[in-house]
BALOBA-1460 file (C-alpha; in Angstrom, 3 decimals):
// residues 268
<rec num="1" residu="m" x="-4.236" y="-7.853" z="24.106"/>
<rec num="2" residu="e" x="-0.873" y="-9.737" z="23.575"/>
<rec num="3" residu="i" x="-0.771" y="-12.336" z="20.673"/>
<rec num="4" residu="q" x="0.983" y="-15.414" z="21.204"/>
<rec num="5" residu="v" x="3.783" y="-16.382" z="18.730"/>
<rec num="6" residu="l" x="4.131" y="-20.332" z="17.951"/>
<rec num="7" residu="i" x="7.115" y="-22.049" z="16.483"/>
<rec num="8" residu="s" x="6.071" y="-24.602" z="13.683"/>
<rec num="9" residu="k" x="7.781" y="-27.856" z="13.225"/>
<rec num="10" residu="k" x="10.008" y="-26.364" z="10.533"/>
<rec num="11" residu="g" x="10.783" y="-23.694" z="13.102"/>
<rec num="12" residu="t" x="8.658" y="-20.954" z="11.481"/>
<rec num="13" residu="k" x="6.949" y="-18.420" z="13.744"/>
<rec num="14" residu="v" x="3.224" y="-18.676" z="13.411"/>
<rec num="15" residu="v" x="0.011" y="-17.169" z="14.990"/>
<rec num="16" residu="t" x="-3.426" y="-18.295" z="14.766"/>
<rec num="17" residu="a" x="-6.125" y="-16.558" z="12.570"/>
<rec num="18" residu="t" x="-8.482" y="-17.116" z="15.637"/>
<rec num="19" residu="q" x="-6.247" y="-15.203" z="17.956"/>
<rec num="20" residu="l" x="-5.195" y="-12.643" z="15.315"/>
<rec num="21" residu="h" x="-9.198" y="-11.803" z="14.864"/>
<rec num="22" residu="q" x="-9.625" y="-11.533" z="18.292"/>
<rec num="23" residu="a" x="-6.284" y="-9.329" z="18.913"/>
<rec num="24" residu="l" x="-7.712" y="-6.812" z="16.146"/>
<rec num="25" residu="e" x="-10.663" y="-6.965" z="18.253"/>
<rec num="26" residu="l" x="-12.528" y="-7.351" z="15.307"/>
<rec num="27" residu="p" x="-16.604" y="-8.419" z="15.561"/>
<rec num="28" residu="h" x="-16.814" y="-12.217" z="16.341"/>
<rec num="29" residu="q" x="-19.438" y="-13.067" z="13.949"/>
<rec num="30" residu="h" x="-17.427" y="-11.683" z="10.959"/>
<rec num="31" residu="y" x="-14.445" y="-14.356" z="11.704"/>
<rec num="32" residu="p" x="-15.639" y="-17.006" z="9.121"/>
<rec num="33" residu="v" x="-15.924" y="-14.050" z="6.351"/>
<rec num="34" residu="n" x="-12.928" y="-12.581" z="7.375"/>
<rec num="35" residu="v" x="-10.679" y="-15.649" z="7.394"/>
<rec num="36" residu="r" x="-11.625" y="-16.725" z="4.246"/>
<rec num="37" residu="k" x="-10.866" y="-13.225" z="2.614"/>
<rec num="38" residu="w" x="-7.332" y="-13.270" z="4.343"/>
<rec num="39" residu="i" x="-6.565" y="-16.302" z="2.549"/>
<rec num="40" residu="k" x="-7.699" y="-15.485" z="-0.765"/>
<rec num="41" residu="d" x="-6.402" y="-11.532" z="-0.479"/>
<rec num="42" residu="v" x="-3.436" y="-10.210" z="-2.440"/>
<rec num="43" residu="y" x="-0.732" y="-8.959" z="-0.261"/>
<rec num="44" residu="n" x="2.920" y="-7.175" z="-0.799"/>
<rec num="45" residu="f" x="5.033" y="-10.073" z="0.448"/>
<rec num="46" residu="q" x="8.663" y="-9.941" z="0.839"/>
<rec num="47" residu="d" x="9.185" y="-11.996" z="-2.724"/>
<rec num="48" residu="g" x="6.504" y="-10.110" z="-4.873"/>
<rec num="49" residu="i" x="2.721" y="-8.999" z="-4.671"/>
<rec num="50" residu="r" x="0.791" y="-12.420" z="-4.730"/>
<rec num="51" residu="r" x="-1.868" y="-14.193" z="-3.022"/>
<rec num="52" residu="p" x="-0.874" y="-16.469" z="0.166"/>
<rec num="53" residu="v" x="0.598" y="-19.958" z="-0.813"/>
<rec num="54" residu="a" x="-0.836" y="-23.024" z="1.367"/>
<rec num="55" residu="m" x="2.250" y="-24.571" z="3.437"/>
<rec num="56" residu="k" x="4.389" y="-21.482" z="2.922"/>
<rec num="57" residu="d" x="2.331" y="-18.578" z="4.328"/>
<rec num="58" residu="y" x="-0.170" y="-20.439" z="5.907"/>
<rec num="59" residu="g" x="-1.330" y="-23.877" z="7.037"/>
<rec num="60" residu="v" x="-4.499" y="-25.224" z="8.428"/>
<rec num="61" residu="r" x="-4.824" y="-25.733" z="12.135"/>
<rec num="62" residu="k" x="-6.701" y="-29.085" z="13.207"/>
<rec num="63" residu="w" x="-8.709" y="-27.706" z="16.044"/>
<rec num="64" residu="k" x="-10.015" y="-30.861" z="18.394"/>
<rec num="65" residu="d" x="-11.931" y="-28.696" z="20.695"/>
<rec num="66" residu="n" x="-14.010" y="-27.076" z="17.929"/>
<rec num="67" residu="p" x="-13.928" y="-28.813" z="14.501"/>
<rec num="68" residu="i" x="-16.395" y="-26.822" z="13.283"/>
<rec num="69" residu="v" x="-14.434" y="-23.191" z="13.224"/>
<rec num="70" residu="e" x="-11.852" y="-22.875" z="10.510"/>
<rec num="71" residu="d" x="-8.436" y="-22.041" z="11.695"/>
<rec num="72" residu="y" x="-5.175" y="-21.486" z="10.275"/>
<rec num="73" residu="y" x="-1.441" y="-21.056" z="11.313"/>
<rec num="74" residu="l" x="-0.357" y="-17.750" z="9.931"/>
<rec num="75" residu="t" x="3.479" y="-16.961" z="9.239"/>
<rec num="76" residu="i" x="4.399" y="-13.384" z="10.980"/>
<rec num="77" residu="e" x="4.767" y="-11.564" z="7.757"/>
<rec num="78" residu="m" x="1.132" y="-12.928" z="6.496"/>
<rec num="79" residu="a" x="-0.252" y="-11.734" z="9.996"/>
<rec num="80" residu="k" x="1.248" y="-8.360" z="9.843"/>
<rec num="81" residu="h" x="-0.043" y="-7.753" z="5.978"/>
<rec num="82" residu="i" x="-3.526" y="-8.812" z="7.319"/>
<rec num="83" residu="a" x="-3.420" y="-6.417" z="10.292"/>
<rec num="84" residu="l" x="-2.284" y="-3.515" z="8.136"/>
<rec num="85" residu="h" x="-5.019" y="-4.261" z="5.700"/>
<rec num="86" residu="s" x="-7.829" y="-4.494" z="8.321"/>
<rec num="87" residu="r" x="-9.804" y="-1.790" z="9.987"/>
<rec num="88" residu="s" x="-8.847" y="-2.512" z="13.318"/>
<rec num="89" residu="r" x="-8.743" y="0.470" z="15.544"/>
<rec num="90" residu="v" x="-5.617" y="-1.275" z="17.144"/>
<rec num="91" residu="k" x="-3.942" y="-2.632" z="13.843"/>
<rec num="92" residu="m" x="-0.684" y="-0.261" z="14.625"/>
<rec num="93" residu="a" x="-0.220" y="-1.844" z="17.819"/>
<rec num="94" residu="i" x="-0.652" y="-5.632" z="16.869"/>
<rec num="95" residu="s" x="1.625" y="-4.872" z="13.801"/>
<rec num="96" residu="r" x="4.324" y="-3.554" z="16.294"/>
<rec num="97" residu="q" x="4.072" y="-6.862" z="18.224"/>
<rec num="98" residu="l" x="4.259" y="-8.676" z="14.988"/>
<rec num="99" residu="v" x="7.100" y="-6.745" z="13.853"/>
<rec num="100" residu="a" x="9.050" y="-7.328" z="17.075"/>
<rec num="101" residu="h" x="9.105" y="-10.989" z="16.567"/>
<rec num="102" residu="e" x="10.532" y="-10.920" z="12.918"/>
<rec num="103" residu="d" x="14.130" y="-12.039" z="12.076"/>
<rec num="104" residu="v" x="16.063" y="-9.061" z="11.648"/>
<rec num="105" residu="l" x="18.299" y="-10.793" z="8.992"/>
<rec num="106" residu="e" x="17.556" y="-14.355" z="7.976"/>
<rec num="107" residu="q" x="20.336" y="-16.746" z="6.331"/>
<rec num="108" residu="g" x="19.139" y="-15.722" z="2.755"/>
<rec num="109" residu="d" x="19.349" y="-12.276" z="3.877"/>
<rec num="110" residu="l" x="23.294" y="-11.983" z="4.392"/>
<rec num="111" residu="l" x="24.479" y="-9.468" z="1.856"/>
<rec num="112" residu="t" x="26.506" y="-10.210" z="-1.459"/>
<rec num="113" residu="k" x="29.615" y="-8.193" z="-2.273"/>
<rec num="114" residu="e" x="27.557" y="-6.713" z="-5.209"/>
<rec num="115" residu="q" x="24.838" y="-5.630" z="-2.631"/>
<rec num="116" residu="v" x="27.044" y="-3.912" z="-0.296"/>
<rec num="117" residu="l" x="28.488" y="-1.958" z="-2.950"/>
<rec num="118" residu="a" x="25.038" y="-1.007" z="-4.220"/>
<rec num="119" residu="v" x="24.430" y="-0.163" z="-0.813"/>
<rec num="120" residu="l" x="27.365" y="2.563" z="-1.302"/>
<rec num="121" residu="d" x="26.152" y="3.854" z="-4.176"/>
<rec num="122" residu="l" x="22.239" y="4.461" z="-2.855"/>
<rec num="123" residu="t" x="24.118" y="6.305" z="0.051"/>
<rec num="124" residu="k" x="25.513" y="8.767" z="-2.056"/>
<rec num="125" residu="a" x="22.548" y="8.983" z="-4.158"/>
<rec num="126" residu="m" x="20.257" y="9.818" z="-0.894"/>
<rec num="127" residu="g" x="22.148" y="12.874" z="-0.198"/>
<rec num="128" residu="l" x="20.122" y="14.401" z="-2.829"/>
<rec num="129" residu="v" x="16.794" y="15.494" z="-1.757"/>
<rec num="130" residu="s" x="15.093" y="14.932" z="-4.956"/>
<rec num="131" residu="c" x="15.841" y="10.882" z="-4.338"/>
<rec num="132" residu="q" x="14.699" y="11.354" z="-0.706"/>
<rec num="133" residu="d" x="11.329" y="12.812" z="-1.802"/>
<rec num="134" residu="a" x="11.038" y="10.097" z="-4.457"/>
<rec num="135" residu="c" x="11.514" y="7.155" z="-2.247"/>
<rec num="136" residu="e" x="9.333" y="8.554" z="0.608"/>
<rec num="137" residu="r" x="6.578" y="9.200" z="-2.202"/>
<rec num="138" residu="r" x="6.641" y="5.339" z="-3.451"/>
<rec num="139" residu="h" x="6.617" y="4.437" z="0.202"/>
<rec num="140" residu="l" x="3.283" y="6.067" z="0.447"/>
<rec num="141" residu="e" x="2.000" y="4.707" z="-2.516"/>
<rec num="142" residu="t" x="2.837" y="1.159" z="-1.531"/>
<rec num="143" residu="y" x="1.267" y="1.576" z="2.143"/>
<rec num="144" residu="e" x="-1.921" y="3.006" z="0.385"/>
<rec num="145" residu="q" x="-1.925" y="-0.084" z="-1.906"/>
<rec num="146" residu="r" x="-1.856" y="-2.287" z="1.567"/>
<rec num="147" residu="n" x="-4.315" y="-0.393" z="2.916"/>
<rec num="148" residu="g" x="-7.116" y="-0.268" z="0.025"/>
<rec num="149" residu="g" x="-6.109" y="2.931" z="-1.086"/>
<rec num="150" residu="r" x="-6.033" y="4.821" z="1.756"/>
<rec num="151" residu="a" x="-3.402" y="6.691" z="3.959"/>
<rec num="152" residu="t" x="-5.040" y="6.213" z="7.276"/>
<rec num="153" residu="d" x="-2.386" y="6.377" z="10.140"/>
<rec num="154" residu="w" x="0.338" y="6.916" z="7.474"/>
<rec num="155" residu="w" x="2.443" y="9.261" z="9.694"/>
<rec num="156" residu="q" x="1.779" y="7.272" z="12.907"/>
<rec num="157" residu="y" x="3.207" y="3.943" z="10.750"/>
<rec num="158" residu="r" x="6.152" y="5.848" z="9.252"/>
<rec num="159" residu="s" x="7.291" y="7.028" z="12.615"/>
<rec num="160" residu="e" x="6.992" y="3.374" z="13.953"/>
<rec num="161" residu="v" x="9.031" y="2.344" z="10.928"/>
<rec num="162" residu="l" x="11.784" y="4.837" z="11.361"/>
<rec num="163" residu="g" x="11.876" y="4.794" z="15.141"/>
<rec num="164" residu="y" x="10.974" y="8.098" z="15.935"/>
<rec num="165" residu="s" x="8.532" y="10.854" z="15.299"/>
<rec num="166" residu="v" x="8.697" y="14.192" z="14.476"/>
<rec num="167" residu="d" x="6.858" y="15.455" z="17.789"/>
<rec num="168" residu="a" x="9.782" y="13.516" z="19.487"/>
<rec num="169" residu="l" x="12.483" y="14.399" z="17.746"/>
<rec num="170" residu="r" x="11.441" y="18.274" z="17.958"/>
<rec num="171" residu="e" x="11.200" y="17.921" z="21.895"/>
<rec num="172" residu="r" x="14.798" y="16.032" z="22.006"/>
<rec num="173" residu="l" x="16.093" y="18.957" z="19.801"/>
<rec num="174" residu="r" x="14.329" y="21.466" z="22.480"/>
<rec num="175" residu="k" x="15.785" y="20.224" z="25.298"/>
<rec num="176" residu="s" x="19.144" y="20.552" z="23.908"/>
<rec num="177" residu="g" x="18.691" y="24.261" z="23.378"/>
<rec num="178" residu="l" x="17.808" y="24.377" z="19.735"/>
<rec num="179" residu="k" x="15.201" y="26.488" z="18.185"/>
<rec num="180" residu="v" x="12.744" y="24.339" z="16.596"/>
<rec num="181" residu="n" x="9.787" y="26.356" z="15.854"/>
<rec num="182" residu="g" x="8.519" y="26.502" z="12.415"/>
<rec num="183" residu="k" x="11.159" y="23.576" z="11.246"/>
<rec num="184" residu="n" x="9.899" y="20.486" z="9.329"/>
<rec num="185" residu="r" x="11.465" y="17.019" z="9.730"/>
<rec num="186" residu="k" x="14.453" y="17.725" z="7.187"/>
<rec num="187" residu="q" x="15.305" y="20.967" z="8.643"/>
<rec num="188" residu="l" x="15.313" y="19.639" z="12.140"/>
<rec num="189" residu="l" x="17.358" y="16.703" z="11.074"/>
<rec num="190" residu="m" x="19.782" y="19.172" z="9.098"/>
<rec num="191" residu="r" x="20.458" y="20.800" z="12.291"/>
<rec num="192" residu="s" x="20.988" y="17.669" z="14.294"/>
<rec num="193" residu="d" x="21.792" y="14.536" z="12.310"/>
<rec num="194" residu="k" x="21.744" y="15.051" z="8.816"/>
<rec num="195" residu="h" x="22.998" y="11.568" z="7.917"/>
<rec num="196" residu="e" x="19.521" y="10.172" z="9.588"/>
<rec num="197" residu="l" x="18.294" y="11.620" z="6.242"/>
<rec num="198" residu="v" x="20.053" y="9.335" z="4.150"/>
<rec num="199" residu="r" x="18.895" y="6.543" z="6.468"/>
<rec num="200" residu="t" x="15.445" y="7.429" z="6.127"/>
<rec num="201" residu="a" x="15.405" y="7.545" z="2.337"/>
<rec num="202" residu="v" x="17.035" y="4.080" z="2.083"/>
<rec num="203" residu="i" x="14.436" y="2.768" z="4.522"/>
<rec num="204" residu="d" x="11.616" y="4.334" z="2.618"/>
<rec num="205" residu="l" x="13.291" y="2.733" z="-0.639"/>
<rec num="206" residu="f" x="13.516" y="-0.664" z="0.553"/>
<rec num="207" residu="m" x="9.984" y="-0.874" z="2.148"/>
<rec num="208" residu="s" x="8.444" y="0.331" z="-1.071"/>
<rec num="209" residu="m" x="10.244" y="-2.470" z="-2.770"/>
<rec num="210" residu="g" x="8.185" y="-4.773" z="-0.466"/>
<rec num="211" residu="k" x="10.895" y="-5.760" z="1.965"/>
<rec num="212" residu="r" x="10.388" y="-6.711" z="5.522"/>
<rec num="213" residu="e" x="10.452" y="-3.695" z="7.984"/>
<rec num="214" residu="s" x="13.130" y="-5.071" z="10.007"/>
<rec num="215" residu="y" x="15.586" y="-5.603" z="6.751"/>
<rec num="216" residu="a" x="14.590" y="-2.139" z="5.437"/>
<rec num="217" residu="r" x="15.915" y="-0.791" z="9.099"/>
<rec num="218" residu="v" x="18.982" y="-2.740" z="8.608"/>
<rec num="219" residu="m" x="19.940" y="-1.246" z="5.243"/>
<rec num="220" residu="g" x="19.164" y="1.895" z="6.333"/>
<rec num="221" residu="d" x="21.346" y="1.617" z="9.205"/>
<rec num="222" residu="l" x="24.035" y="0.450" z="7.115"/>
<rec num="223" residu="a" x="23.742" y="3.207" z="4.547"/>
<rec num="224" residu="k" x="23.890" y="5.790" z="7.548"/>
<rec num="225" residu="v" x="27.206" y="4.441" z="8.860"/>
<rec num="226" residu="f" x="28.609" y="4.665" z="5.087"/>
<rec num="227" residu="a" x="27.175" y="8.253" z="4.970"/>
<rec num="228" residu="k" x="29.034" y="9.392" z="8.109"/>
<rec num="229" residu="e" x="32.279" y="7.735" z="6.759"/>
<rec num="230" residu="l" x="31.962" y="9.258" z="3.329"/>
<rec num="231" residu="n" x="30.630" y="12.564" z="4.874"/>
<rec num="232" residu="v" x="27.942" y="12.444" z="2.297"/>
<rec num="233" residu="e" x="26.495" y="16.112" z="1.991"/>
<rec num="234" residu="i" x="22.854" y="16.779" z="1.894"/>
<rec num="235" residu="f" x="22.183" y="18.529" z="-1.477"/>
<rec num="236" residu="d" x="18.395" y="20.064" z="-2.289"/>
<rec num="237" residu="d" x="18.613" y="19.586" z="-6.069"/>
<rec num="238" residu="r" x="15.209" y="20.368" z="-6.871"/>
<rec num="239" residu="d" x="16.266" y="24.160" z="-6.403"/>
<rec num="240" residu="d" x="20.009" y="24.576" z="-6.939"/>
<rec num="241" residu="a" x="21.930" y="23.938" z="-10.054"/>
<rec num="242" residu="l" x="22.797" y="20.377" z="-10.401"/>
<rec num="243" residu="a" x="26.182" y="21.215" z="-11.617"/>
<rec num="244" residu="l" x="26.531" y="22.161" z="-8.068"/>
<rec num="245" residu="a" x="25.843" y="18.959" z="-6.676"/>
<rec num="246" residu="p" x="28.376" y="16.302" z="-5.293"/>
<rec num="247" residu="a" x="29.564" y="13.783" z="-7.202"/>
<rec num="248" residu="v" x="26.830" y="11.138" z="-7.415"/>
<rec num="249" residu="n" x="26.613" y="8.261" z="-10.362"/>
<rec num="250" residu="p" x="23.324" y="9.889" z="-12.589"/>
<rec num="251" residu="t" x="22.143" y="6.251" z="-13.402"/>
<rec num="252" residu="v" x="21.869" y="5.622" z="-9.833"/>
<rec num="253" residu="v" x="20.124" y="8.702" z="-9.301"/>
<rec num="254" residu="e" x="17.640" y="8.269" z="-12.162"/>
<rec num="255" residu="e" x="17.045" y="4.454" z="-10.839"/>
<rec num="256" residu="v" x="16.040" y="5.535" z="-7.275"/>
<rec num="257" residu="k" x="13.954" y="8.434" z="-8.863"/>
<rec num="258" residu="a" x="12.313" y="5.864" z="-11.186"/>
<rec num="259" residu="g" x="11.836" y="3.023" z="-8.787"/>
<rec num="260" residu="a" x="13.075" y="0.783" z="-11.760"/>
<rec num="261" residu="k" x="15.364" y="-2.107" z="-11.171"/>
<rec num="262" residu="g" x="18.504" y="-1.591" z="-12.926"/>
<rec num="263" residu="a" x="22.005" y="-2.060" z="-11.951"/>
<rec num="264" residu="v" x="21.727" y="-1.042" z="-8.436"/>
<rec num="265" residu="l" x="18.166" y="-2.126" z="-7.715"/>
<rec num="266" residu="s" x="18.307" y="-5.409" z="-9.249"/>
<rec num="267" residu="c" x="20.614" y="-6.591" z="-6.546"/>
<rec num="268" residu="w" x="17.267" y="-7.273" z="-4.702"/>
């Protein structure tokens, strides 16, 4: 079902709770209970983990045709979180529809000089496999928190965020004549597009910080451009001696691994 996106008087993109419930193919008789839960639940919004705020994340919809039914206008961000929280079998399809309506960069998202320099530092750090793994692990933890502790559809979801699946990547490389049997995602990308590993890690990082998918992708794309310009090498510091690793700020590396907001991540 194609969900209808409306524009509020303030220019905010919204969907109605009734249509979202219908699009998710949830039982009609469960709507009153579900909609109250949606409004009171906790989500990982862009500005932090919190409950929805009236007139910010949602607003009451006055429904003249059926005043008995509760209905609300929901922001795209809130509707996306609701969809991902749900047990609907079509939640990924609905989430993709909603993501397509998100603004890639809002005015408040324009990068400062400090943020640009921070992305440069992150780009270098993401050449280390330990940093890549740490960001992926925290992204998964964030996904599980949003889905009641479950990792259902994780790989499908992550493929949608990154813009490709491992199977699609493997098929593309196979058509190019490369041997792909037994290769995992990292090994495939090392043979075809090593700087995509940097992009992926940065996307994982920003998603774990609760940023919008569109924003995380923009940051990942920017990091990949920097990685190509700097010719960042991918180094598996889990097995090899760290003394042989490329020159990377150790403070940034530790910050990325720990997920703690220090000099770099505090820019966001």
